[in-house]
MIDOSE-507805 format. One line per 5 residues: number of its first residue (from 1); their letters; for each residue x, y, z of N, C-alpha, C. Coordinates in nm, 3 decimals, decimal comma. Example, Ala and Ser with C-alpha at 12.3 -4.5 7.8 and 13.67 -1.06 7.14 Angstrom:
BEGIN
1) as) 1,319:-0,569:0,780:1,230:-0,450:0,780:1,320:-0,330:0,780 | 1,285:-0,225:0,708:1,367:-0,106:0,714:1,290:0,003:0,787;
This chain:
BEGIN
1) xxxxx) 0,085:-0,118:0,000:0,000:0,000:0,000:0,089:0,124:0,000 | 0,050:0,221:-0,080:0,127:0,343:-0,092:0,123:0,424:0,038 | 0,240:0,477:0,076:0,247:0,559:0,197:0,171:0,689:0,177 | 0,116:0,743:0,285:0,047:0,873:0,275:0,145:0,982:0,235 | 0,093:1,083:0,168:0,175:1,199:0,133:0,209:1,276:0,259;
6) xxxxx) 0,318:1,350:0,252:0,354:1,440:0,363:0,255:1,556:0,363 | 0,203:1,587:0,480:0,109:1,699:0,491:0,185:1,824:0,534 | 0,176:1,927:0,448:0,248:2,052:0,473:0,157:2,167:0,513 | 0,031:2,136:0,542:-0,062:2,240:0,585:-0,139:2,304:0,471 | -0,122:2,252:0,350:-0,191:2,312:0,235:-0,341:2,288:0,245;
11) xxxxx) -0,414:2,377:0,179:-0,559:2,365:0,177:-0,612:2,404:0,041 | -0,695:2,319:-0,013:-0,782:2,356:-0,124:-0,920:2,300:-0,087 | -1,021:2,349:-0,154:-1,156:2,302:-0,123:-1,166:2,151:-0,145 | -1,101:2,101:-0,251:-1,113:1,960:-0,285:-1,009:1,871:-0,218 | -0,903:1,930:-0,166:-0,804:1,851:-0,093:-0,767:1,925:0,034;
16) xxxxx) -0,798:1,865:0,145:-0,775:1,931:0,273:-0,714:1,832:0,371 | -0,697:1,878:0,492:-0,644:1,792:0,598:-0,734:1,669:0,618 | -0,861:1,680:0,585:-0,953:1,566:0,598:-0,908:1,449:0,509 | -0,866:1,481:0,387:-0,817:1,377:0,296:-0,691:1,312:0,352 | -0,602:1,396:0,406:-0,476:1,345:0,460:-0,501:1,254:0,581;
21) xxxxx) -0,588:1,297:0,670:-0,621:1,215:0,788:-0,675:1,080:0,744 | -0,764:1,081:0,647:-0,822:0,955:0,598:-0,715:0,864:0,538 | -0,625:0,920:0,458:-0,522:0,835:0,396:-0,426:0,779:0,500 | -0,392:0,860:0,601:-0,305:0,810:0,708:-0,376:0,699:0,785 | -0,500:0,720:0,819:-0,575:0,620:0,895:-0,586:0,489:0,817;
26) xxxxx) -0,620:0,497:0,688:-0,630:0,376:0,606:-0,495:0,303:0,602 | -0,389:0,378:0,585:-0,256:0,319:0,577:-0,221:0,247:0,707 | -0,245:0,312:0,819:-0,212:0,253:0,949:-0,300:0,133:0,981 | -0,427:0,139:0,942:-0,516:0,024:0,960:-0,464:-0,096:0,880 | -0,423:-0,072:0,757:-0,373:-0,180:0,671:-0,246:-0,244:0,728;
31) xxxxx) -0,171:-0,167:0,804:-0,047:-0,218:0,861:-0,062:-0,263:1,007 | -0,189:-0,275:1,050:-0,220:-0,325:1,184:-0,150:-0,250:1,295 | -0,140:-0,120:1,281:-0,083:-0,035:1,387:-0,193:-0,010:1,489 | -0,159:-0,017:1,615:-0,261:0,008:1,719:-0,300:0,155:1,716 | -0,426:0,178:1,743:-0,480:0,315:1,735:-0,409:0,410:1,831;
36) xxxxx) -0,357:0,359:1,940:-0,285:0,443:2,036:-0,158:0,501:1,973 | -0,104:0,431:1,872:0,020:0,477:1,808:-0,005:0,562:1,683 | -0,128:0,578:1,643:-0,158:0,656:1,521:-0,094:0,795:1,523 | -0,109:0,873:1,631:-0,050:1,008:1,627:0,102:1,007:1,605 | 0,172:0,913:1,667:0,317:0,907:1,650:0,355:0,873:1,506;
41) xxxxx) 0,283:0,779:1,447:0,309:0,744:1,307:0,270:0,858:1,214 | 0,153:0,918:1,240:0,107:1,029:1,155:0,207:1,143:1,157 | 0,269:1,165:1,271:0,369:1,271:1,285:0,480:1,256:1,180 | 0,515:1,134:1,148:0,623:1,110:1,052:0,583:1,149:0,910 | 0,454:1,170:0,886:0,405:1,211:0,754:0,367:1,359:0,751;
46) xxxxx) 0,419:1,435:0,847:0,395:1,579:0,850:0,519:1,652:0,800 | 0,495:1,764:0,732:0,603:1,851:0,691:0,657:1,927:0,811 | 0,769:1,995:0,794:0,835:2,059:0,910:0,750:2,168:0,975 | 0,673:2,243:0,897:0,589:2,348:0,956:0,476:2,288:1,040 | 0,416:2,181:0,989:0,308:2,115:1,062:0,365:2,048:1,188;
51) xxxxx) 0,484:1,989:1,175:0,549:1,929:1,293:0,577:2,036:1,399 | 0,622:2,152:1,355:0,650:2,261:1,450:0,522:2,302:1,522 | 0,412:2,312:1,446:0,284:2,346:1,508:0,247:2,238:1,611 | 0,259:2,111:1,573:0,222:2,001:1,661:0,310:2,000:1,786 | 0,441:2,017:1,767:0,533:2,019:1,881:0,497:2,131:1,978;
56) xxxxx) 0,457:2,245:1,924:0,414:2,356:2,009:0,283:2,327:2,080 | 0,197:2,251:2,015:0,068:2,216:2,072:0,083:2,122:2,191 | 0,161:2,016:2,173:0,168:1,914:2,276:0,281:1,935:2,375 | 0,384:2,008:2,338:0,498:2,029:2,427:0,559:1,897:2,469 | 0,584:1,882:2,598:0,642:1,758:2,650:0,537:1,649:2,674;
61) xxxxx) 0,410:1,686:2,668:0,300:1,592:2,693:0,250:1,537:2,561 | 0,322:1,442:2,506:0,295:1,389:2,371:0,205:1,266:2,375 | 0,088:1,277:2,440:0,001:1,160:2,450:-0,142:1,187:2,403 | -0,157:1,266:2,296:-0,289:1,286:2,239:-0,339:1,155:2,180 | -0,466:1,125:2,202:-0,521:1,008:2,133:-0,558:1,051:1,991;
66) xxxxx) -0,592:0,953:1,907:-0,615:0,979:1,766:-0,729:1,078:1,743 | -0,838:1,065:1,816:-0,952:1,156:1,799:-0,912:1,299:1,833 | -0,840:1,319:1,943:-0,797:1,453:1,981:-0,694:1,508:1,882 | -0,607:1,420:1,833:-0,508:1,456:1,734:-0,578:1,510:1,608 | -0,678:1,437:1,561:-0,752:1,477:1,441:-0,829:1,606:1,464;
71) xxxxx) -0,890:1,620:1,581:-0,963:1,742:1,614:-0,869:1,862:1,613 | -0,751:1,846:1,671:-0,653:1,955:1,673:-0,608:1,991:1,532 | -0,581:1,891:1,449:-0,541:1,918:1,310:-0,650:1,993:1,234 | -0,773:1,948:1,248:-0,885:2,013:1,178:-0,903:2,156:1,228 | -0,891:2,174:1,358:-0,906:2,307:1,416:-0,801:2,403:1,360;
76) xxxxx) -0,680:2,354:1,340:-0,571:2,438:1,291:-0,573:2,455:1,140 | -0,598:2,349:1,064:-0,576:2,351:0,919:-0,702:2,345:0,832 | -0,817:2,337:0,893:-0,940:2,334:0,814:-1,018:2,464:0,840 | -1,038:2,544:0,735:-1,112:2,670:0,755:-1,251:2,643:0,812 | -1,299:2,735:0,891:-1,430:2,716:0,953:-1,542:2,710:0,850;
81) xxxxx) -1,519:2,767:0,731:-1,622:2,764:0,628:-1,599:2,654:0,524 | -1,520:2,555:0,559:-1,488:2,448:0,464:-1,614:2,381:0,409 | -1,706:2,344:0,494:-1,828:2,277:0,449:-1,905:2,366:0,353 | -1,912:2,494:0,383:-1,980:2,589:0,294:-1,909:2,596:0,159 | -1,776:2,598:0,161:-1,701:2,603:0,035:-1,724:2,478:-0,050;
86) xxxxx) -1,725:2,363:0,013:-1,749:2,238:-0,062:-1,892:2,238:-0,115 | -1,987:2,283:-0,034:-2,126:2,289:-0,076:-2,141:2,380:-0,198 | -2,076:2,495:-0,195:-2,082:2,587:-0,309:-2,021:2,524:-0,433 | -1,910:2,453:-0,416:-1,845:2,385:-0,527:-1,942:2,282:-0,587 | -2,010:2,210:-0,500:-2,108:2,109:-0,542:-2,222:2,174:-0,619;
91) xxxxx) -2,275:2,281:-0,565:-2,390:2,346:-0,627:-2,356:2,417:-0,757 | -2,229:2,453:-0,776:-2,190:2,529:-0,894:-2,113:2,450:-0,999 | -2,100:2,320:-0,980:-2,026:2,240:-1,078:-2,101:2,239:-1,211 | -2,028:2,256:-1,319:-2,084:2,248:-1,453:-1,983:2,181:-1,545 | -2,034:2,120:-1,649:-1,945:2,059:-1,747:-1,888:2,169:-1,835;
96) xxxxx) -1,756:2,179:-1,837:-1,690:2,277:-1,923:-1,599:2,209:-2,025 | -1,563:2,085:-2,000:-1,476:2,011:-2,091:-1,550:1,890:-2,145 | -1,476:1,784:-2,166:-1,535:1,660:-2,218:-1,621:1,593:-2,111 | -1,699:1,497:-2,155:-1,781:1,421:-2,061:-1,694:1,348:-1,959 | -1,584:1,290:-2,005:-1,497:1,216:-1,913:-1,429:1,312:-1,813;
101) xxxxx) -1,394:1,433:-1,856:-1,339:1,532:-1,763:-1,443:1,566:-1,656 | -1,568:1,576:-1,698:-1,677:1,607:-1,606:-1,692:1,496:-1,501 | -1,685:1,371:-1,546:-1,693:1,258:-1,452:-1,579:1,266:-1,352 | -1,458:1,293:-1,400:-1,343:1,304:-1,310:-1,361:1,417:-1,209 | -1,414:1,531:-1,253:-1,442:1,641:-1,159:-1,539:1,596:-1,051;
106) xxxxx) -1,641:1,521:-1,092:-1,740:1,472:-0,996:-1,679:1,374:-0,898 | -1,594:1,286:-0,947:-1,534:1,187:-0,858:-1,449:1,255:-0,750 | -1,372:1,355:-0,787:-1,291:1,429:-0,690:-1,381:1,508:-0,596 | -1,482:1,571:-0,651:-1,575:1,648:-0,569:-1,646:1,561:-0,467 | -1,686:1,441:-0,506:-1,759:1,355:-0,413:-1,673:1,309:-0,296;
111) xxxxx) -1,543:1,296:-0,317:-1,454:1,265:-0,205:-1,458:1,380:-0,105 | -1,453:1,503:-0,155:-1,458:1,620:-0,067:-1,595:1,631:0,002 | -1,701:1,600:-0,069:-1,837:1,604:-0,011:-1,847:1,505:0,104 | -1,799:1,383:0,082:-1,805:1,282:0,189:-1,715:1,320:0,306 | -1,595:1,369:0,277:-1,503:1,406:0,384:-1,559:1,520:0,469;
116) xxxxx) -1,631:1,611:0,406:-1,691:1,723:0,479:-1,824:1,686:0,545 | -1,866:1,561:0,529:-1,989:1,511:0,590:-2,114:1,585:0,542 | -2,114:1,619:0,415:-2,229:1,687:0,355:-2,328:1,579:0,312 | -2,450:1,591:0,359:-2,550:1,488:0,333:-2,641:1,529:0,217 | -2,639:1,450:0,113:-2,730:1,464:0,000:-2,776:1,322:-0,035;
121) xxxxx) -2,895:1,312:-0,090:-2,944:1,181:-0,131:-2,880:1,141:-0,264 | -2,890:1,012:-0,295:-2,841:0,963:-0,425:-2,915:1,035:-0,538 | -3,044:1,057:-0,518:-3,123:1,125:-0,619:-3,074:1,269:-0,640 | -3,040:1,337:-0,531:-2,985:1,473:-0,542:-2,859:1,474:-0,627 | -2,771:1,375:-0,604:-2,647:1,366:-0,680:-2,676:1,344:-0,828;
126) xxxxx) -2,767:1,254:-0,857:-2,800:1,225:-0,997:-2,857:1,348:-1,065 | -2,950:1,414:-0,998:-3,012:1,534:-1,056:-2,906:1,642:-1,080 | -2,821:1,664:-0,982:-2,717:1,766:-0,996:-2,621:1,730:-1,110 | -2,582:1,604:-1,118:-2,491:1,559:-1,223:-2,553:1,583:-1,361 | -2,676:1,537:-1,379:-2,739:1,543:-1,511:-2,772:1,687:-1,551;
131) xxxxx) -2,824:1,765:-1,459:-2,864:1,901:-1,496:-2,746:1,992:-1,527 | -2,629:1,956:-1,483:-2,511:2,039:-1,508:-2,431:1,994:-1,630 | -2,482:1,894:-1,702:-2,420:1,855:-1,829:-2,438:1,967:-1,931 | -2,342:1,984:-2,018:-2,345:2,095:-2,114:-2,447:2,073:-2,226 | -2,463:1,950:-2,270:-2,547:1,925:-2,387:-2,679:1,860:-2,350;
136) xxxxx) -2,786:1,911:-2,405:-2,919:1,856:-2,384:-2,925:1,709:-2,428 | -2,859:1,676:-2,538:-2,860:1,539:-2,589:-2,799:1,443:-2,486 | -2,693:1,484:-2,419:-2,631:1,400:-2,318:-2,722:1,384:-2,197 | -2,786:1,493:-2,157:-2,881:1,484:-2,044:-2,992:1,384:-2,076 | -3,047:1,398:-2,197:-3,155:1,309:-2,238:-3,108:1,163:-2,244;
141) xxxxx) -2,991:1,140:-2,302:-2,940:1,003:-2,314:-2,921:0,938:-2,178 | -2,875:1,014:-2,081:-2,855:0,958:-1,947:-2,989:0,939:-1,876 | -3,076:1,038:-1,885:-3,207:1,026:-1,819:-3,291:0,912:-1,878 | -3,274:0,885:-2,007:-3,346:0,773:-2,069:-3,311:0,640:-2,004 | -3,193:0,633:-1,942:-3,150:0,509:-1,875:-3,198:0,501:-1,730;
146) xxxxx) -3,261:0,608:-1,681:-3,316:0,614:-1,546:-3,213:0,578:-1,438 | -3,101:0,653:-1,432:-2,997:0,621:-1,333:-3,046:0,650:-1,191 | -3,003:0,566:-1,098:-3,039:0,583:-0,957:-2,920:0,630:-0,873 | -2,799:0,615:-0,928:-2,678:0,652:-0,854:-2,580:0,725:-0,946 | -2,482:0,789:-0,885:-2,377:0,852:-0,964:-2,298:0,748:-1,042;
151) xxxxx) -2,275:0,633:-0,983:-2,201:0,527:-1,053:-2,271:0,490:-1,183 | -2,403:0,485:-1,180:-2,477:0,455:-1,303:-2,462:0,569:-1,403 | -2,462:0,693:-1,355:-2,440:0,808:-1,445:-2,302:0,797:-1,510 | -2,201:0,764:-1,430:-2,066:0,750:-1,484:-2,062:0,642:-1,592 | -2,130:0,529:-1,567:-2,132:0,420:-1,666:-2,200:0,466:-1,795;
156) xxxxx) -2,308:0,541:-1,783:-2,378:0,590:-1,902:-2,291:0,688:-1,980 | -2,215:0,770:-1,911:-2,123:0,861:-1,978:-2,019:0,780:-2,056 | -1,967:0,676:-1,995:-1,869:0,591:-2,063:-1,929:0,530:-2,190 | -2,053:0,487:-2,181:-2,122:0,431:-2,297:-2,140:0,536:-2,405 | -2,183:0,656:-2,366:-2,200:0,764:-2,463:-2,068:0,793:-2,533;
161) xxxxx) -1,961:0,802:-2,455:-1,828:0,830:-2,513:-1,786:0,719:-2,608 | -1,813:0,596:-2,571:-1,776:0,482:-2,656:-1,850:0,490:-2,790 | -1,981:0,510:-2,785:-2,059:0,514:-2,909:-2,027:0,638:-2,991 | -1,998:0,747:-2,927:-1,958:0,868:-3,000:-1,828:0,843:-3,074 | -1,733:0,780:-3,007:-1,605:0,748:-3,070:-1,626:0,654:-3,189;
166) xxxxx) -1,710:0,553:-3,170:-1,739:0,460:-3,280:-1,804:0,532:-3,398 | -1,896:0,622:-3,369:-1,964:0,697:-3,476:-1,865:0,785:-3,551 | -1,774:0,847:-3,480:-1,674:0,933:-3,545:-1,580:0,850:-3,632 | -1,545:0,732:-3,588:-1,460:0,645:-3,669:-1,531:0,606:-3,798 | -1,660:0,576:-3,787:-1,735:0,536:-3,905:-1,745:0,652:-4,003;
171) xxxxx) -1,776:0,771:-3,954:-1,790:0,888:-4,041:-1,658:0,916:-4,112 | -1,546:0,904:-4,042:-1,415:0,932:-4,103:-1,375:0,829:-4,206 | -1,423:0,707:-4,192:-1,375:0,600:-4,281:-1,474:0,562:-4,390 | -1,595:0,611:-4,386:-1,696:0,563:-4,481:-1,668:0,604:-4,625 | -1,593:0,712:-4,647:-1,560:0,753:-4,783:-1,443:0,673:-4,841;
176) xxxxx) -1,380:0,594:-4,758:-1,264:0,515:-4,801:-1,295:0,367:-4,782 | -1,343:0,300:-4,886:-1,386:0,159:-4,873:-1,277:0,069:-4,816 | -1,151:0,096:-4,846:-1,045:0,007:-4,798:-1,030:0,012:-4,645 | -1,067:0,121:-4,582:-1,047:0,135:-4,439:-1,170:0,099:-4,358 | -1,280:0,066:-4,426:-1,402:0,034:-4,351:-1,389:-0,099:-4,280;
């Protein structure tokens, strides 16, 4: 399993300390590290500025449990309006590139939505995904399949892309009998 990235205190709406905490926790769980040792191991994946902050926080009393460790990290490195920022990102997402780029944007966004504990129904996700597609034809093609989840929407996009590619190949080659 890949080691967690070093956390240097950076913040973006889609990648925050929440993502880092989750990756560290998954890594330590996979390696059967006891939960009491999580903070000490996580410390080794911190950049020097974050380590300095942590050292100042705990001083000589280095016995924070994992929950308190995570709470302290979030308090320091997660803006108080993080949930609002992720919600705004969710509400304002639109397709600006290809269909596959749009799916990738959604996949990254949904990690941030889950990490921020934003609750939306599967139906809300499907409606938001479909209504923010750039082309009416794509919205119709996906809605005709009656998707119930984002995963189904992603699969339908893949199908649309596949058939579009096949159609373009046919159009390009139909004037040349040898290449058909």
